[in-house]
N, CA and C atoms as an extended XYZ file, in Angstrom:
363
Properties=species:S:1:pos:R:3:atomname:S:1:resname:S:1:resid:I:1 pbc="F F F"
N        -1.731       55.426       30.037 N   MET     1
C        -2.957       55.489       29.278 CA  MET     1
C        -2.782       56.421       28.074 C   MET     1
N        -2.089       57.511       28.318 N   LYS     2
C        -1.862       58.479       27.253 CA  LYS     2
C        -1.024       57.854       26.131 C   LYS     2
N        -0.041       57.009       26.515 N   GLY     3
C         0.811       56.340       25.523 CA  GLY     3
C         0.029       55.367       24.666 C   GLY     3
N        -0.937       54.669       25.270 N   ILE     4
C        -1.745       53.715       24.521 CA  ILE     4
C        -2.610       54.434       23.500 C   ILE     4
N        -3.186       55.574       23.885 N   VAL     5
C        -4.024       56.346       22.964 CA  VAL     5
C        -3.184       56.860       21.800 C   VAL     5
N        -1.979       57.319       22.074 N   ILE     6
C        -1.096       57.824       21.006 CA  ILE     6
C        -0.699       56.682       20.073 C   ILE     6
N        -0.397       55.506       20.645 N   ALA     7
C        -0.011       54.357       19.824 CA  ALA     7
C        -1.165       53.917       18.935 C   ALA     7
N        -2.385       53.908       19.464 N   CYS     8
C        -3.554       53.535       18.659 CA  CYS     8
C        -3.796       54.544       17.542 C   CYS     8
N        -3.632       55.821       17.835 N   ALA     9
C        -3.818       56.857       16.816 CA  ALA     9
C        -2.767       56.716       15.719 C   ALA     9
N        -1.528       56.437       16.106 N   ALA    10
C        -0.466       56.253       15.117 CA  ALA    10
C        -0.752       55.027       14.251 C   ALA    10
N        -1.222       53.941       14.865 N   TRP    11
C        -1.535       52.725       14.124 CA  TRP    11
C        -2.655       52.967       13.125 C   TRP    11
N        -3.684       53.702       13.514 N   MET    12
C        -4.786       54.016       12.600 CA  MET    12
C        -4.298       54.894       11.451 C   MET    12
N        -3.395       55.790       11.747 N   GLY    13
C        -2.842       56.636       10.691 CA  GLY    13
C        -2.056       55.817        9.679 C   GLY    13
N        -1.293       54.868       10.165 N   VAL    14
C        -0.535       53.996        9.259 CA  VAL    14
C        -1.491       53.159        8.422 C   VAL    14
N        -2.542       52.637        9.009 N   MET    15
C        -3.494       51.793        8.288 CA  MET    15
C        -4.254       52.578        7.224 C   MET    15
N        -4.427       53.883        7.401 N   VAL    16
C        -5.100       54.711        6.406 CA  VAL    16
C        -4.153       54.996        5.241 C   VAL    16
N        -2.880       55.221        5.519 N   VAL    17
C        -1.912       55.600        4.481 CA  VAL    17
C        -1.489       54.401        3.634 C   VAL    17
N        -1.269       53.229        4.246 N   VAL    18
C        -0.741       52.065        3.528 CA  VAL    18
C        -1.678       51.584        2.433 C   VAL    18
N        -2.974       51.373        2.651 N   PRO    19
C        -3.823       50.918        1.546 CA  PRO    19
C        -3.912       51.937        0.416 C   PRO    19
N        -3.826       53.199        0.705 N   ALA    20
C        -3.907       54.209       -0.350 CA  ALA    20
C        -2.709       54.103       -1.284 C   ALA    20
N        -1.520       53.837       -0.745 N   SER    21
C        -0.340       53.733       -1.606 CA  SER    21
C        -0.333       52.405       -2.354 C   SER    21
N        -0.963       51.367       -1.817 N   ALA    22
C        -0.978       50.066       -2.477 CA  ALA    22
C        -1.939       50.058       -3.665 C   ALA    22
N        -2.920       50.930       -3.690 N   GLN    23
C        -3.887       50.957       -4.781 CA  GLN    23
C        -3.333       51.622       -6.032 C   GLN    23
N        -2.226       52.288       -5.934 N   ALA    24
C        -1.684       53.003       -7.076 CA  ALA    24
C        -1.062       52.061       -8.113 C   ALA    24
N        -0.735       50.817       -7.742 N   VAL    25
C        -0.084       49.886       -8.652 CA  VAL    25
C        -1.132       49.176       -9.490 C   VAL    25
N        -0.921       49.114      -10.809 N   ASP    26
C        -1.821       48.422      -11.715 CA  ASP    26
C        -1.154       47.128      -12.159 C   ASP    26
N        -1.787       45.986      -11.845 N   TYR    27
C        -1.206       44.699      -12.182 CA  TYR    27
C        -1.733       44.233      -13.522 C   TYR    27
N        -0.861       43.574      -14.288 N   GLU    28
C        -1.235       43.075      -15.601 CA  GLU    28
C        -0.950       41.576      -15.640 C   GLU    28
N        -1.892       40.788      -16.164 N   PHE    29
C        -1.720       39.341      -16.247 CA  PHE    29
C        -0.825       38.993      -17.417 C   PHE    29
N         0.251       38.260      -17.132 N   LYS    30
C         1.149       37.778      -18.176 CA  LYS    30
C         1.323       36.280      -17.979 C   LYS    30
N         0.872       35.448      -18.903 N   PRO    31
C         1.040       34.002      -18.745 CA  PRO    31
C         2.515       33.621      -18.810 C   PRO    31
N         2.888       32.600      -18.054 N   ILE    32
C         4.276       32.162      -17.989 CA  ILE    32
C         4.434       30.924      -18.855 C   ILE    32
N         5.419       30.948      -19.722 N   ASP    33
C         5.725       29.787      -20.553 CA  ASP    33
C         6.618       28.853      -19.744 C   ASP    33
N         6.036       27.753      -19.261 N   THR    34
C         6.786       26.848      -18.383 CA  THR    34
C         7.817       26.021      -19.137 C   THR    34
N         7.663       25.881      -20.447 N   ASN    35
C         8.627       25.090      -21.205 CA  ASN    35
C         9.976       25.786      -21.308 C   ASN    35
N         9.997       27.094      -21.296 N   LYS    36
C        11.257       27.833      -21.403 CA  LYS    36
C        12.018       27.849      -20.083 C   LYS    36
N        11.288       27.946      -18.956 N   LEU    37
C        11.954       28.137      -17.682 CA  LEU    37
C        12.450       26.841      -17.055 C   LEU    37
N        11.813       25.710      -17.369 N   VAL    38
C        12.186       24.453      -16.738 CA  VAL    38
C        13.367       23.841      -17.478 C   VAL    38
N        14.391       23.500      -16.731 N   VAL    39
C        15.550       22.836      -17.312 CA  VAL    39
C        15.315       21.339      -17.201 C   VAL    39
N        15.232       20.679      -18.317 N   GLN    40
C        14.977       19.246      -18.336 CA  GLN    40
C        16.314       18.506      -18.275 C   GLN    40
N        16.560       17.756      -17.187 N   PRO    41
C        17.837       17.037      -17.113 CA  PRO    41
C        17.832       15.847      -18.067 C   PRO    41
N        18.999       15.531      -18.573 N   SER    42
C        19.101       14.386      -19.472 CA  SER    42
C        19.055       13.108      -18.651 C   SER    42
N        18.775       11.997      -19.329 N   LYS    43
C        18.706       10.708      -18.631 CA  LYS    43
C        20.057       10.347      -18.032 C   LYS    43
N        21.120       10.712      -18.726 N   THR    44
C        22.460       10.407      -18.210 CA  THR    44
C        22.707       11.124      -16.898 C   THR    44
N        22.340       12.390      -16.827 N   MET    45
C        22.550       13.148      -15.598 CA  MET    45
C        21.644       12.643      -14.480 C   MET    45
N        20.412       12.251      -14.821 N   ALA    46
C        19.499       11.725      -13.805 CA  ALA    46
C        20.034       10.415      -13.229 C   ALA    46
N        20.540        9.530      -14.097 N   HIS    47
C        21.105        8.262      -13.624 CA  HIS    47
C        22.376        8.500      -12.808 C   HIS    47
N        23.177        9.461      -13.232 N   LEU    48
C        24.400        9.779      -12.496 CA  LEU    48
C        24.074       10.317      -11.103 C   LEU    48
N        23.080       11.192      -11.019 N   ALA    49
C        22.683       11.741       -9.717 CA  ALA    49
C        22.111       10.641       -8.820 C   ALA    49
N        21.277        9.768       -9.370 N   ALA    50
C        20.705        8.676       -8.577 CA  ALA    50
C        21.792        7.720       -8.104 C   ALA    50
N        22.738        7.410       -8.976 N   GLY    51
C        23.845        6.528       -8.592 CA  GLY    51
C        24.714        7.141       -7.507 C   GLY    51
N        24.950        8.447       -7.608 N   THR    52
C        25.752        9.133       -6.593 CA  THR    52
C        25.050        9.116       -5.240 C   THR    52
N        23.758        9.384       -5.234 N   ILE    53
C        22.991        9.368       -3.982 CA  ILE    53
C        23.006        7.964       -3.369 C   ILE    53
N        22.810        6.926       -4.204 N   ASN    54
C        22.840        5.552       -3.694 CA  ASN    54
C        24.214        5.193       -3.142 C   ASN    54
N        25.273        5.603       -3.836 N   LEU    55
C        26.631        5.296       -3.385 CA  LEU    55
C        26.925        5.959       -2.049 C   LEU    55
N        26.540        7.204       -1.904 N   ILE    56
C        26.769        7.919       -0.637 CA  ILE    56
C        25.982        7.255        0.491 C   ILE    56
N        24.736        6.883        0.231 N   GLY    57
C        23.922        6.231        1.255 CA  GLY    57
C        24.485        4.885        1.670 C   GLY    57
N        24.911        4.073        0.698 N   GLN    58
C        25.478        2.761        1.022 CA  GLN    58
C        26.793        2.889        1.766 C   GLN    58
N        27.632        3.827        1.358 N   THR    59
C        28.915        4.025        2.025 CA  THR    59
C        28.705        4.468        3.469 C   THR    59
N        27.774        5.385        3.686 N   THR    60
C        27.493        5.850        5.042 CA  THR    60
C        26.939        4.717        5.897 C   THR    60
N        26.027        3.922        5.353 N   ALA    61
C        25.438        2.814        6.111 CA  ALA    61
C        26.499        1.772        6.470 C   ALA    61
N        27.391        1.465        5.524 N   GLU    62
C        28.452        0.490        5.800 CA  GLU    62
C        29.426        1.003        6.843 C   GLU    62
N        29.762        2.291        6.780 N   SER    63
C        30.709        2.830        7.756 CA  SER    63
C        30.107        2.842        9.155 C   SER    63
N        28.804        3.096        9.259 N   ILE    64
C        28.147        3.060       10.568 CA  ILE    64
C        28.057        1.625       11.070 C   ILE    64
N        27.738        0.683       10.169 N   ALA    65
C        27.595       -0.708       10.578 CA  ALA    65
C        28.934       -1.314       10.991 C   ALA    65
N        30.031       -0.866       10.369 N   ASN    66
C        31.347       -1.411       10.683 CA  ASN    66
C        32.069       -0.649       11.786 C   ASN    66
N        31.462        0.384       12.324 N   ASN    67
C        32.090        1.179       13.365 CA  ASN    67
C        32.105        0.384       14.672 C   ASN    67
N        33.271        0.252       15.285 N   GLY    68
C        33.402       -0.518       16.522 CA  GLY    68
C        32.645        0.098       17.677 C   GLY    68
N        32.609        1.424       17.750 N   TYR    69
C        31.891        2.091       18.833 CA  TYR    69
C        30.388        1.810       18.744 C   TYR    69
N        29.859        1.871       17.545 N   ILE    70
C        28.431        1.615       17.353 CA  ILE    70
C        28.107        0.169       17.715 C   ILE    70
N        28.970       -0.777       17.299 N   LYS    71
C        28.741       -2.182       17.642 CA  LYS    71
C        28.762       -2.378       19.151 C   LYS    71
N        29.707       -1.720       19.833 N   THR    72
C        29.798       -1.850       21.294 CA  THR    72
C        28.553       -1.301       21.967 C   THR    72
N        28.094       -0.138       21.514 N   ILE    73
C        26.884        0.465       22.096 CA  ILE    73
C        25.685       -0.439       21.857 C   ILE    73
N        25.567       -1.001       20.649 N   ASN    74
C        24.443       -1.899       20.361 CA  ASN    74
C        24.509       -3.150       21.230 C   ASN    74
N        25.699       -3.690       21.437 N   ASN    75
C        25.827       -4.888       22.265 CA  ASN    75
C        25.522       -4.592       23.732 C   ASN    75
N        25.874       -3.402       24.204 N   LEU    76
C        25.632       -3.065       25.602 CA  LEU    76
C        24.158       -2.806       25.902 C   LEU    76
N        23.486       -2.096       25.001 N   PHE    77
C        22.126       -1.641       25.292 CA  PHE    77
C        21.029       -2.415       24.569 C   PHE    77
N        21.356       -3.529       23.929 N   SER    78
C        20.323       -4.301       23.252 CA  SER    78
C        20.283       -5.705       23.832 C   SER    78
N        19.238       -6.430       23.502 N   PHE    79
C        19.117       -7.809       23.951 CA  PHE    79
C        18.650       -8.647       22.776 C   PHE    79
N        18.986       -9.931       22.827 N   LYS    80
C        18.634      -10.826       21.731 CA  LYS    80
C        17.179      -11.258       21.886 C   LYS    80
N        16.459      -11.172       20.806 N   ARG    81
C        15.056      -11.571       20.821 CA  ARG    81
C        14.971      -13.036       20.402 C   ARG    81
N        14.248      -13.805       21.159 N   SER    82
C        14.062      -15.211       20.817 CA  SER    82
C        12.686      -15.391       20.188 C   SER    82
N        12.548      -16.469       19.436 N   GLU    83
C        11.277      -16.763       18.787 CA  GLU    83
C        10.279      -17.215       19.854 C   GLU    83
N         9.112      -16.624       19.940 N   PRO    84
C         8.160      -17.040       20.971 CA  PRO    84
C         7.664      -18.462       20.709 C   PRO    84
N         7.506      -19.219       21.763 N   LYS    85
C         7.036      -20.604       21.633 CA  LYS    85
C         5.534      -20.647       21.386 C   LYS    85
N         4.799      -19.653       21.875 N   PHE    86
C         3.360      -19.590       21.682 CA  PHE    86
C         2.983      -18.218       21.149 C   PHE    86
N         1.888      -18.167       20.436 N   GLN    87
C         1.425      -16.904       19.883 CA  GLN    87
C         0.935      -15.995       21.001 C   GLN    87
N         1.086      -14.701       20.771 N   ALA    88
C         0.583      -13.740       21.743 CA  ALA    88
C        -0.936      -13.725       21.696 C   ALA    88
N        -1.562      -13.569       22.833 N   GLY    89
C        -3.013      -13.503       22.886 CA  GLY    89
C        -3.601      -14.730       23.526 C   GLY    89
N        -4.898      -14.922       23.368 N   PRO    90
C        -5.583      -16.011       24.068 CA  PRO    90
C        -5.332      -17.395       23.479 C   PRO    90
N        -4.714      -17.495       22.300 N   SER    91
C        -4.522      -18.786       21.657 CA  SER    91
C        -3.377      -19.558       22.321 C   SER    91
N        -3.564      -20.855       22.508 N   ALA    92
C        -2.525      -21.712       23.061 CA  ALA    92
C        -1.851      -22.527       21.970 C   ALA    92
N        -2.091      -22.188       20.718 N   LEU    93
C        -1.475      -22.914       19.607 CA  LEU    93
C         0.006      -22.586       19.544 C   LEU    93
N         0.846      -23.558       19.171 N   PRO    94
C         2.278      -23.270       19.045 CA  PRO    94
C         2.528      -22.371       17.836 C   PRO    94
N         3.651      -21.707       17.865 N   SER    95
C         4.013      -20.800       16.787 CA  SER    95
C         4.248      -21.589       15.508 C   SER    95
N         3.749      -21.133       14.358 N   PRO    96
C         3.958      -21.861       13.100 CA  PRO    96
C         5.430      -21.962       12.718 C   PRO    96
N         6.265      -21.075       13.220 N   ASN    97
C         7.690      -21.111       12.877 CA  ASN    97
C         8.417      -22.297       13.507 C   ASN    97
N         7.789      -23.014       14.406 N   LEU    98
C         8.413      -24.177       15.022 CA  LEU    98
C         8.348      -25.413       14.124 C   LEU    98
N         7.556      -25.391       13.070 N   PHE    99
C         7.386      -26.550       12.208 CA  PHE    99
C         8.239      -26.413       10.957 C   PHE    99
N         8.847      -27.546       10.514 N   LYS   100
C         9.719      -27.528        9.345 CA  LYS   100
C         8.961      -27.196        8.067 C   LYS   100
N         7.690      -27.544        8.009 N   SER   101
C         6.930      -27.334        6.779 CA  SER   101
C         6.806      -25.858        6.420 C   SER   101
N         6.993      -24.971        7.389 N   THR   102
C         6.903      -23.546        7.074 CA  THR   102
C         8.170      -23.035        6.406 C   THR   102
N         9.230      -23.851        6.391 N   TYR   103
C        10.493      -23.428        5.787 CA  TYR   103
C        10.718      -24.007        4.404 C   TYR   103
N         9.761      -24.810        3.875 N   TYR   104
C         9.922      -25.352        2.536 CA  TYR   104
C         9.825      -24.223        1.524 C   TYR   104
N        10.753      -24.180        0.562 N   PRO   105
C        10.672      -23.112       -0.444 CA  PRO   105
C         9.471      -23.318       -1.369 C   PRO   105
N         8.758      -22.268       -1.600 N   ASN   106
C         7.583      -22.328       -2.441 CA  ASN   106
C         7.347      -20.946       -3.020 C   ASN   106
N         6.968      -20.874       -4.275 N   TYR   107
C         6.700      -19.580       -4.881 CA  TYR   107
C         5.404      -18.974       -4.366 C   TYR   107
N         4.521      -19.804       -3.839 N   ASN   108
C         3.224      -19.340       -3.366 CA  ASN   108
C         3.196      -19.401       -1.840 C   ASN   108
N         3.990      -18.545       -1.214 N   THR   109
C         4.098      -18.559        0.235 CA  THR   109
C         2.948      -17.765        0.838 C   THR   109
N         2.161      -18.370        1.721 N   PRO   110
C         1.057      -17.621        2.329 CA  PRO   110
C         1.565      -16.599        3.331 C   PRO   110
N         0.813      -15.548        3.499 N   VAL   111
C         1.166      -14.493        4.436 CA  VAL   111
C         0.627      -14.880        5.804 C   VAL   111
N         1.486      -14.753        6.837 N   MET   112
C         1.050      -15.080        8.183 CA  MET   112
C         0.027      -14.047        8.640 C   MET   112
N        -1.081      -14.467        9.258 N   PRO   113
C        -2.066      -13.496        9.735 CA  PRO   113
C        -1.517      -12.708       10.913 C   PRO   113
N        -1.857      -11.436       10.984 N   ARG   114
C        -1.400      -10.590       12.078 CA  ARG   114
C        -2.311      -10.702       13.290 C   ARG   114
N        -3.589      -10.938       13.055 N   VAL   115
C        -4.566      -10.962       14.135 CA  VAL   115
C        -5.363      -12.249       14.006 C   VAL   115
N        -5.557      -12.925       15.108 N   GLN   116
C        -6.375      -14.127       15.086 CA  GLN   116
C        -7.810      -13.700       15.387 C   GLN   116
N        -8.697      -13.918       14.426 N   THR   117
C       -10.088      -13.502       14.607 CA  THR   117
C       -10.884      -14.652       15.215 C   THR   117
N       -11.786      -14.332       16.080 N   LEU   118
C       -12.650      -15.309       16.714 CA  LEU   118
C       -13.924      -15.435       15.904 C   LEU   118
N       -14.462      -16.665       15.763 N   PRO   119
C       -15.722      -16.812       14.991 CA  PRO   119
C       -16.879      -16.145       15.728 C   PRO   119
N       -17.790      -15.582       14.954 N   ARG   120
C       -18.968      -14.935       15.548 CA  ARG   120
C       -19.964      -15.992       15.970 C   ARG   120
N       -20.655      -15.729       17.041 N   ARG   121
C       -21.654      -16.683       17.536 CA  ARG   121
C       -23.041      -16.236       17.187 C   ARG   121
């Protein structure tokens, strides 16, 4: 108990001394000129950096994809997904991917709906 009282007294003493020493400093506002401090990279350097990052990313992705160990692990722990014959949910309609007309090339390809909505009654 005596130690706790001494620790509290010491803490109060520190709290009295610290703010008094912090008030002695006088701060002055000086605006910062951001145009001088910022280094503007040239377009050549920006393109070079972007190209380097892309090259490193592509090289790493290719080396992982071509790694025999990774292929073996993927073959062991993965399974082939087949196209579902019917849509998930209460609908008994066949999947639109089963029809050839969905594979005709067209610039105006409709987006497949994610959710089948039921009409309101």
